[in-house]
PyMOL Python script that loads the backbone (N, CA, C, O; Angstrom):
from pymol import cmd

cmd.read_pdbstr("""\
ATOM      1  N   MET A   1       9.961 -68.448  -4.896  1.00  0.00           N
ATOM      2  CA  MET A   1      10.053 -67.582  -4.216  1.00  0.00           C
ATOM      3  C   MET A   1      10.040 -68.259  -3.213  1.00  0.00           C
ATOM      4  O   MET A   1      11.134 -68.161  -2.657  1.00  0.00           O
ATOM      5  N   ILE A   2       9.182 -69.078  -2.539  1.00  0.00           N
ATOM      6  CA  ILE A   2       8.659 -69.832  -1.000  1.00  0.00           C
ATOM      7  C   ILE A   2       9.892 -70.634  -0.577  1.00  0.00           C
ATOM      8  O   ILE A   2      10.328 -70.819   0.559  1.00  0.00           O
ATOM      9  N   GLY A   3      10.462 -71.170  -2.038  1.00  0.00           N
ATOM     10  CA  GLY A   3      11.453 -72.353  -1.533  1.00  0.00           C
ATOM     11  C   GLY A   3      12.917 -71.888  -1.016  1.00  0.00           C
ATOM     12  O   GLY A   3      13.609 -72.390  -0.131  1.00  0.00           O
ATOM     13  N   ILE A   4      13.250 -70.409  -2.119  1.00  0.00           N
ATOM     14  CA  ILE A   4      14.451 -69.451  -1.804  1.00  0.00           C
ATOM     15  C   ILE A   4      14.047 -69.244  -0.114  1.00  0.00           C
ATOM     16  O   ILE A   4      14.821 -69.650   0.753  1.00  0.00           O
ATOM     17  N   ILE A   5      12.886 -68.637   0.191  1.00  0.00           N
ATOM     18  CA  ILE A   5      13.340 -68.195   1.455  1.00  0.00           C
ATOM     19  C   ILE A   5      13.573 -69.964   1.815  1.00  0.00           C
ATOM     20  O   ILE A   5      14.669 -70.518   1.907  1.00  0.00           O
ATOM     21  N   SER A   6      12.260 -70.597   1.971  1.00  0.00           N
ATOM     22  CA  SER A   6      13.070 -72.202   2.879  1.00  0.00           C
ATOM     23  C   SER A   6      14.395 -73.043   3.604  1.00  0.00           C
ATOM     24  O   SER A   6      14.847 -73.781   4.479  1.00  0.00           O
ATOM     25  N   GLU A   7      14.615 -71.943   1.992  1.00  0.00           N
ATOM     26  CA  GLU A   7      16.031 -72.249   2.110  1.00  0.00           C
ATOM     27  C   GLU A   7      16.906 -71.740   2.123  1.00  0.00           C
ATOM     28  O   GLU A   7      17.901 -72.230   1.588  1.00  0.00           O
ATOM     29  N   THR A   8      16.921 -71.179   2.406  1.00  0.00           N
ATOM     30  CA  THR A   8      17.190 -69.755   3.075  1.00  0.00           C
ATOM     31  C   THR A   8      17.480 -69.603   4.495  1.00  0.00           C
ATOM     32  O   THR A   8      18.523 -69.392   5.112  1.00  0.00           O
ATOM     33  N   GLU A   9      15.882 -69.819   4.948  1.00  0.00           N
ATOM     34  CA  GLU A   9      16.152 -70.615   6.557  1.00  0.00           C
ATOM     35  C   GLU A   9      16.103 -71.258   7.233  1.00  0.00           C
ATOM     36  O   GLU A   9      15.887 -71.225   8.444  1.00  0.00           O
ATOM     37  N   ASN A  10      16.348 -72.154   6.376  1.00  0.00           N
ATOM     38  CA  ASN A  10      16.827 -73.971   6.141  1.00  0.00           C
ATOM     39  C   ASN A  10      18.692 -73.189   6.822  1.00  0.00           C
ATOM     40  O   ASN A  10      19.065 -73.308   7.989  1.00  0.00           O
ATOM     41  N   LEU A  11      19.553 -72.429   5.646  1.00  0.00           N
ATOM     42  CA  LEU A  11      20.357 -73.007   6.105  1.00  0.00           C
ATOM     43  C   LEU A  11      20.279 -71.692   7.268  1.00  0.00           C
ATOM     44  O   LEU A  11      20.161 -72.175   8.394  1.00  0.00           O
ATOM     45  N   SER A  12      20.300 -70.727   7.285  1.00  0.00           N
ATOM     46  CA  SER A  12      20.803 -70.159   8.207  1.00  0.00           C
ATOM     47  C   SER A  12      20.514 -70.968   9.452  1.00  0.00           C
ATOM     48  O   SER A  12      21.434 -71.150  10.250  1.00  0.00           O
ATOM     49  N   ARG A  13      18.682 -71.733   9.808  1.00  0.00           N
ATOM     50  CA  ARG A  13      18.764 -73.263  10.916  1.00  0.00           C
ATOM     51  C   ARG A  13      20.131 -74.089  11.580  1.00  0.00           C
ATOM     52  O   ARG A  13      20.684 -74.365  12.645  1.00  0.00           O
ATOM     53  N   LEU A  14      20.250 -74.307   9.669  1.00  0.00           N
ATOM     54  CA  LEU A  14      21.751 -75.076  10.587  1.00  0.00           C
ATOM     55  C   LEU A  14      22.991 -74.812  10.876  1.00  0.00           C
ATOM     56  O   LEU A  14      23.651 -75.491  11.662  1.00  0.00           O
ATOM     57  N   ARG A  15      23.671 -73.196   9.902  1.00  0.00           N
ATOM     58  CA  ARG A  15      24.620 -72.303  10.167  1.00  0.00           C
ATOM     59  C   ARG A  15      25.158 -72.546  11.858  1.00  0.00           C
ATOM     60  O   ARG A  15      26.230 -72.961  12.299  1.00  0.00           O
ATOM     61  N   TRP A  16      23.080 -71.784  12.994  1.00  0.00           N
ATOM     62  CA  TRP A  16      23.639 -72.356  14.354  1.00  0.00           C
ATOM     63  C   TRP A  16      24.153 -73.207  14.722  1.00  0.00           C
ATOM     64  O   TRP A  16      25.255 -73.438  15.219  1.00  0.00           O
ATOM     65  N   GLN A  17      22.699 -74.111  14.290  1.00  0.00           N
ATOM     66  CA  GLN A  17      22.978 -75.571  14.989  1.00  0.00           C
ATOM     67  C   GLN A  17      24.279 -76.035  14.964  1.00  0.00           C
ATOM     68  O   GLN A  17      24.604 -76.606  16.005  1.00  0.00           O
ATOM     69  N   CYS A  18      25.157 -75.969  14.076  1.00  0.00           N
ATOM     70  CA  CYS A  18      26.620 -75.827  13.334  1.00  0.00           C
ATOM     71  C   CYS A  18      27.826 -75.129  14.639  1.00  0.00           C
ATOM     72  O   CYS A  18      28.961 -75.577  14.809  1.00  0.00           O
ATOM     73  N   ARG A  19      27.360 -74.250  15.236  1.00  0.00           N
ATOM     74  CA  ARG A  19      27.785 -72.938  16.016  1.00  0.00           C
ATOM     75  C   ARG A  19      28.539 -74.596  17.512  1.00  0.00           C
ATOM     76  O   ARG A  19      28.405 -75.707  17.000  1.00  0.00           O
ATOM     77  N   ARG A  20      28.698 -74.609  17.886  1.00  0.00           N
ATOM     78  CA  ARG A  20      28.590 -75.244  19.181  1.00  0.00           C
ATOM     79  C   ARG A  20      29.638 -75.101  20.091  1.00  0.00           C
ATOM     80  O   ARG A  20      29.335 -75.364  21.255  1.00  0.00           O
ATOM     81  N   GLY A  21      30.741 -74.770  19.887  1.00  0.00           N
ATOM     82  CA  GLY A  21      30.752 -73.721  21.358  1.00  0.00           C
ATOM     83  C   GLY A  21      32.443 -74.219  21.064  1.00  0.00           C
ATOM     84  O   GLY A  21      33.346 -73.392  21.188  1.00  0.00           O
ATOM     85  N   MET A  22      32.730 -75.704  20.653  1.00  0.00           N
ATOM     86  CA  MET A  22      33.889 -75.697  20.128  1.00  0.00           C
ATOM     87  C   MET A  22      34.361 -75.963  19.371  1.00  0.00           C
ATOM     88  O   MET A  22      34.171 -76.993  18.725  1.00  0.00           O
ATOM     89  N   LEU A  23      35.611 -74.638  19.056  1.00  0.00           N
ATOM     90  CA  LEU A  23      36.211 -74.577  17.463  1.00  0.00           C
ATOM     91  C   LEU A  23      36.282 -75.684  16.523  1.00  0.00           C
ATOM     92  O   LEU A  23      35.645 -75.832  15.481  1.00  0.00           O
ATOM     93  N   GLU A  24      37.252 -76.520  17.111  1.00  0.00           N
ATOM     94  CA  GLU A  24      37.041 -77.745  15.799  1.00  0.00           C
ATOM     95  C   GLU A  24      35.828 -78.227  15.922  1.00  0.00           C
ATOM     96  O   GLU A  24      35.728 -77.384  15.030  1.00  0.00           O
ATOM     97  N   LEU A  25      35.056 -78.588  16.055  1.00  0.00           N
ATOM     98  CA  LEU A  25      33.683 -78.596  15.814  1.00  0.00           C
ATOM     99  C   LEU A  25      32.948 -77.491  15.055  1.00  0.00           C
ATOM    100  O   LEU A  25      32.100 -77.818  14.225  1.00  0.00           O
ATOM    101  N   ASP A  26      33.165 -76.463  15.241  1.00  0.00           N
ATOM    102  CA  ASP A  26      32.288 -74.958  14.935  1.00  0.00           C
ATOM    103  C   ASP A  26      33.724 -75.144  13.165  1.00  0.00           C
ATOM    104  O   ASP A  26      33.405 -74.576  12.121  1.00  0.00           O
ATOM    105  N   GLU A  27      34.603 -75.670  13.211  1.00  0.00           N
ATOM    106  CA  GLU A  27      35.346 -75.753  11.570  1.00  0.00           C
ATOM    107  C   GLU A  27      35.343 -76.564  10.872  1.00  0.00           C
ATOM    108  O   GLU A  27      35.887 -76.333   9.792  1.00  0.00           O
ATOM    109  N   PHE A  28      34.846 -77.693  11.055  1.00  0.00           N
ATOM    110  CA  PHE A  28      34.047 -79.145  10.395  1.00  0.00           C
ATOM    111  C   PHE A  28      33.437 -78.546  10.240  1.00  0.00           C
ATOM    112  O   PHE A  28      33.662 -78.045   9.138  1.00  0.00           O
ATOM    113  N   LEU A  29      32.005 -77.846  11.011  1.00  0.00           N
ATOM    114  CA  LEU A  29      30.567 -78.188  10.826  1.00  0.00           C
ATOM    115  C   LEU A  29      30.596 -76.619   9.522  1.00  0.00           C
ATOM    116  O   LEU A  29      30.344 -76.659   8.317  1.00  0.00           O
ATOM    117  N   LEU A  30      30.904 -75.686  10.180  1.00  0.00           N
ATOM    118  CA  LEU A  30      30.444 -74.471   8.993  1.00  0.00           C
ATOM    119  C   LEU A  30      31.227 -74.328   7.882  1.00  0.00           C
ATOM    120  O   LEU A  30      30.708 -73.918   6.844  1.00  0.00           O
ATOM    121  N   SER A  31      32.752 -74.682   7.940  1.00  0.00           N
ATOM    122  CA  SER A  31      33.112 -74.867   6.381  1.00  0.00           C
ATOM    123  C   SER A  31      32.252 -76.298   5.534  1.00  0.00           C
ATOM    124  O   SER A  31      32.067 -76.016   4.351  1.00  0.00           O
ATOM    125  N   PHE A  32      31.736 -77.676   5.903  1.00  0.00           N
ATOM    126  CA  PHE A  32      31.722 -78.389   5.240  1.00  0.00           C
ATOM    127  C   PHE A  32      30.354 -76.953   4.641  1.00  0.00           C
ATOM    128  O   PHE A  32      30.314 -76.673   3.444  1.00  0.00           O
ATOM    129  N   LEU A  33      29.374 -76.216   5.673  1.00  0.00           N
ATOM    130  CA  LEU A  33      27.490 -76.619   4.582  1.00  0.00           C
ATOM    131  C   LEU A  33      28.764 -75.268   3.824  1.00  0.00           C
ATOM    132  O   LEU A  33      28.531 -75.229   2.615  1.00  0.00           O
ATOM    133  N   ASP A  34      29.646 -74.503   4.103  1.00  0.00           N
ATOM    134  CA  ASP A  34      29.202 -73.414   3.172  1.00  0.00           C
ATOM    135  C   ASP A  34      30.057 -74.307   1.454  1.00  0.00           C
ATOM    136  O   ASP A  34      29.458 -74.174   0.387  1.00  0.00           O
ATOM    137  N   LYS A  35      31.105 -74.936   1.495  1.00  0.00           N
ATOM    138  CA  LYS A  35      31.007 -76.019   0.975  1.00  0.00           C
ATOM    139  C   LYS A  35      30.666 -76.956  -0.244  1.00  0.00           C
ATOM    140  O   LYS A  35      30.986 -77.128  -1.421  1.00  0.00           O
ATOM    141  N   LYS A  36      29.750 -77.510   0.819  1.00  0.00           N
ATOM    142  CA  LYS A  36      29.614 -79.203  -0.209  1.00  0.00           C
ATOM    143  C   LYS A  36      28.118 -79.368   1.084  1.00  0.00           C
ATOM    144  O   LYS A  36      28.240 -80.239   1.946  1.00  0.00           O
ATOM    145  N   TYR A  37      27.074 -78.654   1.079  1.00  0.00           N
ATOM    146  CA  TYR A  37      25.322 -79.511   1.667  1.00  0.00           C
ATOM    147  C   TYR A  37      24.765 -78.447   0.780  1.00  0.00           C
ATOM    148  O   TYR A  37      23.540 -78.463   0.660  1.00  0.00           O
ATOM    149  N   LEU A  38      25.266 -77.748   0.292  1.00  0.00           N
ATOM    150  CA  LEU A  38      23.670 -77.731  -0.938  1.00  0.00           C
ATOM    151  C   LEU A  38      24.061 -78.465  -2.071  1.00  0.00           C
ATOM    152  O   LEU A  38      23.292 -78.478  -3.033  1.00  0.00           O
ATOM    153  N   GLY A  39      24.934 -78.968  -2.113  1.00  0.00           N
ATOM    154  CA  GLY A  39      25.761 -80.018  -3.265  1.00  0.00           C
ATOM    155  C   GLY A  39      24.864 -81.708  -2.458  1.00  0.00           C
ATOM    156  O   GLY A  39      23.817 -81.888  -3.079  1.00  0.00           O
ATOM    157  N   LEU A  40      24.995 -82.432  -1.730  1.00  0.00           N
ATOM    158  CA  LEU A  40      24.266 -83.694  -1.516  1.00  0.00           C
ATOM    159  C   LEU A  40      22.603 -83.787  -1.578  1.00  0.00           C
ATOM    160  O   LEU A  40      21.539 -83.170  -1.625  1.00  0.00           O
ATOM    161  N   SER A  41      23.258 -85.043  -1.539  1.00  0.00           N
ATOM    162  CA  SER A  41      20.785 -85.229  -1.891  1.00  0.00           C
ATOM    163  C   SER A  41      19.939 -85.003  -0.667  1.00  0.00           C
ATOM    164  O   SER A  41      20.024 -84.387   0.396  1.00  0.00           O
ATOM    165  N   ASP A  42      19.182 -85.691  -1.224  1.00  0.00           N
ATOM    166  CA  ASP A  42      18.671 -85.026  -0.162  1.00  0.00           C
ATOM    167  C   ASP A  42      18.413 -85.795   0.703  1.00  0.00           C
ATOM    168  O   ASP A  42      17.580 -85.333   1.484  1.00  0.00           O
ATOM    169  N   ALA A  43      18.878 -87.162   1.026  1.00  0.00           N
ATOM    170  CA  ALA A  43      18.903 -87.875   1.871  1.00  0.00           C
ATOM    171  C   ALA A  43      20.522 -88.486   3.009  1.00  0.00           C
ATOM    172  O   ALA A  43      20.801 -89.365   3.824  1.00  0.00           O
ATOM    173  N   LYS A  44      21.157 -87.311   2.324  1.00  0.00           N
ATOM    174  CA  LYS A  44      22.047 -86.662   2.080  1.00  0.00           C
ATOM    175  C   LYS A  44      22.168 -86.125   3.404  1.00  0.00           C
ATOM    176  O   LYS A  44      22.455 -86.484   4.546  1.00  0.00           O
ATOM    177  N   LYS A  45      21.824 -85.105   2.752  1.00  0.00           N
ATOM    178  CA  LYS A  45      21.209 -83.622   4.114  1.00  0.00           C
ATOM    179  C   LYS A  45      20.397 -84.226   5.268  1.00  0.00           C
ATOM    180  O   LYS A  45      20.354 -83.690   6.375  1.00  0.00           O
ATOM    181  N   GLN A  46      19.667 -85.522   4.920  1.00  0.00           N
ATOM    182  CA  GLN A  46      19.177 -85.462   5.857  1.00  0.00           C
ATOM    183  C   GLN A  46      20.381 -85.917   7.175  1.00  0.00           C
ATOM    184  O   GLN A  46      20.522 -85.427   8.295  1.00  0.00           O
ATOM    185  N   THR A  47      21.233 -87.199   6.397  1.00  0.00           N
ATOM    186  CA  THR A  47      21.558 -87.036   6.869  1.00  0.00           C
ATOM    187  C   THR A  47      23.719 -86.918   8.516  1.00  0.00           C
ATOM    188  O   THR A  47      24.470 -87.657   9.153  1.00  0.00           O
ATOM    189  N   PHE A  48      23.411 -85.098   8.131  1.00  0.00           N
ATOM    190  CA  PHE A  48      23.606 -84.053   8.391  1.00  0.00           C
ATOM    191  C   PHE A  48      23.076 -84.098   9.536  1.00  0.00           C
ATOM    192  O   PHE A  48      23.286 -84.718  10.578  1.00  0.00           O
ATOM    193  N   GLU A  49      21.935 -82.901   8.971  1.00  0.00           N
ATOM    194  CA  GLU A  49      20.775 -82.852  10.512  1.00  0.00           C
ATOM    195  C   GLU A  49      21.330 -83.529  11.552  1.00  0.00           C
ATOM    196  O   GLU A  49      21.732 -82.987  12.582  1.00  0.00           O
ATOM    197  N   GLN A  50      21.398 -85.624  11.139  1.00  0.00           N
ATOM    198  CA  GLN A  50      20.943 -86.005  12.257  1.00  0.00           C
ATOM    199  C   GLN A  50      22.611 -86.421  13.064  1.00  0.00           C
ATOM    200  O   GLN A  50      22.920 -86.688  14.225  1.00  0.00           O
ATOM    201  N   ILE A  51      23.369 -86.309  11.824  1.00  0.00           N
ATOM    202  CA  ILE A  51      25.022 -86.008  12.799  1.00  0.00           C
ATOM    203  C   ILE A  51      24.371 -84.837  13.803  1.00  0.00           C
ATOM    204  O   ILE A  51      24.137 -85.165  14.967  1.00  0.00           O
ATOM    205  N   LEU A  52      24.097 -83.567  13.391  1.00  0.00           N
ATOM    206  CA  LEU A  52      24.572 -82.545  14.249  1.00  0.00           C
ATOM    207  C   LEU A  52      23.432 -82.152  15.038  1.00  0.00           C
ATOM    208  O   LEU A  52      22.858 -81.092  15.287  1.00  0.00           O
ATOM    209  N   ASP A  53      23.220 -84.070  15.528  1.00  0.00           N
ATOM    210  CA  ASP A  53      22.305 -83.738  17.487  1.00  0.00           C
ATOM    211  C   ASP A  53      22.795 -84.577  17.754  1.00  0.00           C
ATOM    212  O   ASP A  53      21.944 -85.359  18.178  1.00  0.00           O
ATOM    213  N   LEU A  54      24.732 -85.448  17.841  1.00  0.00           N
ATOM    214  CA  LEU A  54      25.443 -85.504  18.051  1.00  0.00           C
ATOM    215  C   LEU A  54      25.745 -85.505  18.926  1.00  0.00           C
ATOM    216  O   LEU A  54      25.813 -84.310  19.213  1.00  0.00           O
ATOM    217  N   PRO A  55      26.173 -86.303  20.104  1.00  0.00           N
ATOM    218  CA  PRO A  55      26.258 -85.204  21.209  1.00  0.00           C
ATOM    219  C   PRO A  55      28.479 -84.788  20.690  1.00  0.00           C
ATOM    220  O   PRO A  55      29.184 -85.522  19.997  1.00  0.00           O
ATOM    221  N   ASP A  56      28.898 -83.480  21.342  1.00  0.00           N
ATOM    222  CA  ASP A  56      29.501 -82.663  20.579  1.00  0.00           C
ATOM    223  C   ASP A  56      31.283 -84.097  20.568  1.00  0.00           C
ATOM    224  O   ASP A  56      32.077 -84.195  19.632  1.00  0.00           O
ATOM    225  N   GLN A  57      31.336 -84.955  21.969  1.00  0.00           N
ATOM    226  CA  GLN A  57      32.718 -85.453  22.179  1.00  0.00           C
ATOM    227  C   GLN A  57      31.706 -87.065  21.033  1.00  0.00           C
ATOM    228  O   GLN A  57      30.508 -87.286  21.211  1.00  0.00           O
ATOM    229  N   LEU A  58      31.991 -87.338  20.695  1.00  0.00           N
ATOM    230  CA  LEU A  58      31.506 -88.665  20.436  1.00  0.00           C
ATOM    231  C   LEU A  58      31.251 -87.238  19.090  1.00  0.00           C
ATOM    232  O   LEU A  58      30.672 -86.510  19.897  1.00  0.00           O
ATOM    233  N   LEU A  59      31.250 -86.557  18.045  1.00  0.00           N
ATOM    234  CA  LEU A  59      31.233 -85.956  16.488  1.00  0.00           C
ATOM    235  C   LEU A  59      32.408 -85.860  16.812  1.00  0.00           C
ATOM    236  O   LEU A  59      32.942 -86.963  16.925  1.00  0.00           O
ATOM    237  N   LEU A  60      33.180 -84.846  17.053  1.00  0.00           N
ATOM    238  CA  LEU A  60      35.333 -85.004  17.152  1.00  0.00           C
ATOM    239  C   LEU A  60      34.853 -85.506  17.562  1.00  0.00           C
ATOM    240  O   LEU A  60      33.706 -85.186  17.873  1.00  0.00           O
ATOM    241  N   ASP A  61      35.549 -87.007  17.946  1.00  0.00           N
ATOM    242  CA  ASP A  61      35.677 -88.365  17.822  1.00  0.00           C
ATOM    243  C   ASP A  61      35.836 -88.997  16.103  1.00  0.00           C
ATOM    244  O   ASP A  61      36.844 -89.203  15.425  1.00  0.00           O
ATOM    245  N   TYR A  62      34.503 -89.161  15.827  1.00  0.00           N
ATOM    246  CA  TYR A  62      34.077 -89.239  14.464  1.00  0.00           C
ATOM    247  C   TYR A  62      35.013 -88.237  13.350  1.00  0.00           C
ATOM    248  O   TYR A  62      35.923 -88.641  12.625  1.00  0.00           O
ATOM    249  N   LEU A  63      34.749 -87.522  13.405  1.00  0.00           N
ATOM    250  CA  LEU A  63      36.230 -85.990  12.746  1.00  0.00           C
ATOM    251  C   LEU A  63      37.433 -86.154  13.201  1.00  0.00           C
ATOM    252  O   LEU A  63      38.284 -85.746  12.411  1.00  0.00           O
ATOM    253  N   LEU A  64      37.997 -86.764  14.545  1.00  0.00           N
ATOM    254  CA  LEU A  64      39.596 -86.733  14.958  1.00  0.00           C
ATOM    255  C   LEU A  64      39.700 -88.342  14.260  1.00  0.00           C
ATOM    256  O   LEU A  64      40.463 -89.171  14.757  1.00  0.00           O
ATOM    257  N   GLY A  65      38.822 -88.670  13.030  1.00  0.00           N
ATOM    258  CA  GLY A  65      38.465 -90.539  13.420  1.00  0.00           C
ATOM    259  C   GLY A  65      39.845 -91.847  14.564  1.00  0.00           C
ATOM    260  O   GLY A  65      40.727 -92.588  14.131  1.00  0.00           O
ATOM    261  N   GLN A  66      39.367 -91.554  16.130  1.00  0.00           N
ATOM    262  CA  GLN A  66      39.083 -91.551  16.760  1.00  0.00           C
ATOM    263  C   GLN A  66      37.911 -92.792  16.687  1.00  0.00           C
ATOM    264  O   GLN A  66      38.074 -93.949  17.074  1.00  0.00           O
ATOM    265  N   THR A  67      37.215 -92.461  16.342  1.00  0.00           N
ATOM    266  CA  THR A  67      35.892 -93.972  16.217  1.00  0.00           C
ATOM    267  C   THR A  67      35.693 -94.109  15.549  1.00  0.00           C
ATOM    268  O   THR A  67      36.326 -93.238  14.953  1.00  0.00           O
ATOM    269  N   LYS A  68      34.753 -95.050  14.248  1.00  0.00           N
ATOM    270  CA  LYS A  68      34.516 -94.863  13.364  1.00  0.00           C
ATOM    271  C   LYS A  68      32.622 -95.102  13.813  1.00  0.00           C
ATOM    272  O   LYS A  68      32.197 -95.685  14.810  1.00  0.00           O
ATOM    273  N   PRO A  69      32.010 -94.608  12.994  1.00  0.00           N
ATOM    274  CA  PRO A  69      30.546 -94.413  13.665  1.00  0.00           C
ATOM    275  C   PRO A  69      29.549 -96.138  13.034  1.00  0.00           C
ATOM    276  O   PRO A  69      29.768 -96.108  11.823  1.00  0.00           O
ATOM    277  N   ILE A  70      28.982 -96.978  13.215  1.00  0.00           N
ATOM    278  CA  ILE A  70      27.890 -97.875  12.831  1.00  0.00           C
ATOM    279  C   ILE A  70      28.056 -97.428  11.600  1.00  0.00           C
ATOM    280  O   ILE A  70      29.007 -97.495  10.822  1.00  0.00           O
ATOM    281  N   ASP A  71      26.939 -96.936  11.522  1.00  0.00           N
ATOM    282  CA  ASP A  71      25.625 -96.246  10.391  1.00  0.00           C
ATOM    283  C   ASP A  71      26.388 -95.951   9.450  1.00  0.00           C
ATOM    284  O   ASP A  71      26.937 -94.849   9.428  1.00  0.00           O
ATOM    285  N   MET A  72      26.608 -97.005   8.344  1.00  0.00           N
ATOM    286  CA  MET A  72      27.427 -96.931   7.907  1.00  0.00           C
ATOM    287  C   MET A  72      27.082 -94.739   6.324  1.00  0.00           C
ATOM    288  O   MET A  72      27.857 -94.252   5.501  1.00  0.00           O
ATOM    289  N   ASP A  73      25.480 -94.242   6.808  1.00  0.00           N
ATOM    290  CA  ASP A  73      25.142 -93.184   5.584  1.00  0.00           C
ATOM    291  C   ASP A  73      26.658 -91.804   7.004  1.00  0.00           C
ATOM    292  O   ASP A  73      27.503 -90.940   6.773  1.00  0.00           O
ATOM    293  N   VAL A  74      25.956 -92.648   8.563  1.00  0.00           N
ATOM    294  CA  VAL A  74      26.561 -91.330   9.276  1.00  0.00           C
ATOM    295  C   VAL A  74      28.115 -91.583   8.185  1.00  0.00           C
ATOM    296  O   VAL A  74      28.366 -90.817   7.255  1.00  0.00           O
ATOM    297  N   ALA A  75      28.933 -92.689   8.522  1.00  0.00           N
ATOM    298  CA  ALA A  75      29.768 -92.167   7.685  1.00  0.00           C
ATOM    299  C   ALA A  75      30.431 -91.941   7.467  1.00  0.00           C
ATOM    300  O   ALA A  75      31.527 -91.643   7.941  1.00  0.00           O
ATOM    301  N   ASP A  76      29.824 -92.029   6.346  1.00  0.00           N
ATOM    302  CA  ASP A  76      30.247 -91.475   4.654  1.00  0.00           C
ATOM    303  C   ASP A  76      30.470 -90.004   5.030  1.00  0.00           C
ATOM    304  O   ASP A  76      31.569 -89.477   5.199  1.00  0.00           O
ATOM    305  N   VAL A  77      29.150 -89.363   5.147  1.00  0.00           N
ATOM    306  CA  VAL A  77      28.711 -87.682   5.984  1.00  0.00           C
ATOM    307  C   VAL A  77      30.167 -87.133   6.803  1.00  0.00           C
ATOM    308  O   VAL A  77      30.818 -86.098   6.662  1.00  0.00           O
ATOM    309  N   ILE A  78      30.371 -88.471   7.825  1.00  0.00           N
ATOM    310  CA  ILE A  78      31.656 -88.114   8.401  1.00  0.00           C
ATOM    311  C   ILE A  78      32.453 -88.197   7.831  1.00  0.00           C
ATOM    312  O   ILE A  78      33.481 -87.973   8.468  1.00  0.00           O
ATOM    313  N   GLN A  79      32.649 -88.492   6.545  1.00  0.00           N
ATOM    314  CA  GLN A  79      34.192 -88.588   5.574  1.00  0.00           C
ATOM    315  C   GLN A  79      33.430 -87.502   4.865  1.00  0.00           C
ATOM    316  O   GLN A  79      33.809 -86.483   5.443  1.00  0.00           O
ATOM    317  N   GLN A  80      32.607 -87.161   3.980  1.00  0.00           N
ATOM    318  CA  GLN A  80      32.715 -86.060   3.481  1.00  0.00           C
ATOM    319  C   GLN A  80      32.919 -84.690   4.316  1.00  0.00           C
ATOM    320  O   GLN A  80      32.608 -83.724   3.619  1.00  0.00           O
ATOM    321  N   ILE A  81      33.275 -84.400   5.374  1.00  0.00           N
ATOM    322  CA  ILE A  81      32.699 -83.164   6.381  1.00  0.00           C
ATOM    323  C   ILE A  81      34.375 -83.069   7.011  1.00  0.00           C
ATOM    324  O   ILE A  81      34.888 -81.988   7.300  1.00  0.00           O
ATOM    325  N   ARG A  82      35.294 -84.779   7.195  1.00  0.00           N
ATOM    326  CA  ARG A  82      36.789 -84.550   6.950  1.00  0.00           C
ATOM    327  C   ARG A  82      37.615 -83.793   5.990  1.00  0.00           C
ATOM    328  O   ARG A  82      38.618 -83.115   6.214  1.00  0.00           O
ATOM    329  N   HIS A  83      36.884 -84.084   4.658  1.00  0.00           N
ATOM    330  CA  HIS A  83      37.200 -83.890   2.970  1.00  0.00           C
ATOM    331  C   HIS A  83      37.482 -82.648   2.869  1.00  0.00           C
ATOM    332  O   HIS A  83      38.514 -82.066   2.537  1.00  0.00           O
ATOM    333  N   SER A  84      35.993 -82.129   3.336  1.00  0.00           N
ATOM    334  CA  SER A  84      35.538 -80.530   3.076  1.00  0.00           C
ATOM    335  C   SER A  84      36.605 -79.770   3.930  1.00  0.00           C
ATOM    336  O   SER A  84      37.123 -78.672   3.726  1.00  0.00           O
ATOM    337  N   ALA A  85      36.779 -80.636   4.906  1.00  0.00           N
ATOM    338  CA  ALA A  85      37.861 -79.266   6.226  1.00  0.00           C
ATOM    339  C   ALA A  85      39.391 -79.065   5.535  1.00  0.00           C
ATOM    340  O   ALA A  85      40.221 -78.205   5.831  1.00  0.00           O
ATOM    341  N   CYS A  86      39.524 -80.389   4.272  1.00  0.00           N
ATOM    342  CA  CYS A  86      41.506 -79.775   4.112  1.00  0.00           C
ATOM    343  C   CYS A  86      40.979 -79.224   3.084  1.00  0.00           C
ATOM    344  O   CYS A  86      40.844 -78.125   3.622  1.00  0.00           O
ATOM    345  N   THR A  87      40.510 -79.043   1.910  1.00  0.00           N
ATOM    346  CA  THR A  87      40.323 -79.155   1.071  1.00  0.00           C
ATOM    347  C   THR A  87      39.774 -77.300   0.569  1.00  0.00           C
ATOM    348  O   THR A  87      39.424 -77.051  -0.584  1.00  0.00           O
TER     349      THR A  87
END
""", "prot")
cmd.dss("prot")
cmd.show_as("cartoon", "prot")
cmd.util.cbc("prot")
cmd.orient("prot")
């Protein structure tokens, strides 16, 4: 039961972090969180949390494909976020 509460609290915290005040980012991030986040490996979940620490403009550039991340793990999760917005 404690693990379930912990996961629920973590999802609530992530949902709050996904609300960026920029509609495009909110839609990308919240869609991914709702559709795909729980199916990620622990390493990919950690990468998603790392992505949430990025500045809004850089994150938007990544998600719109205007800039590509150097870190391959970040690039993979960014691609998954982009894909989840289209499905």
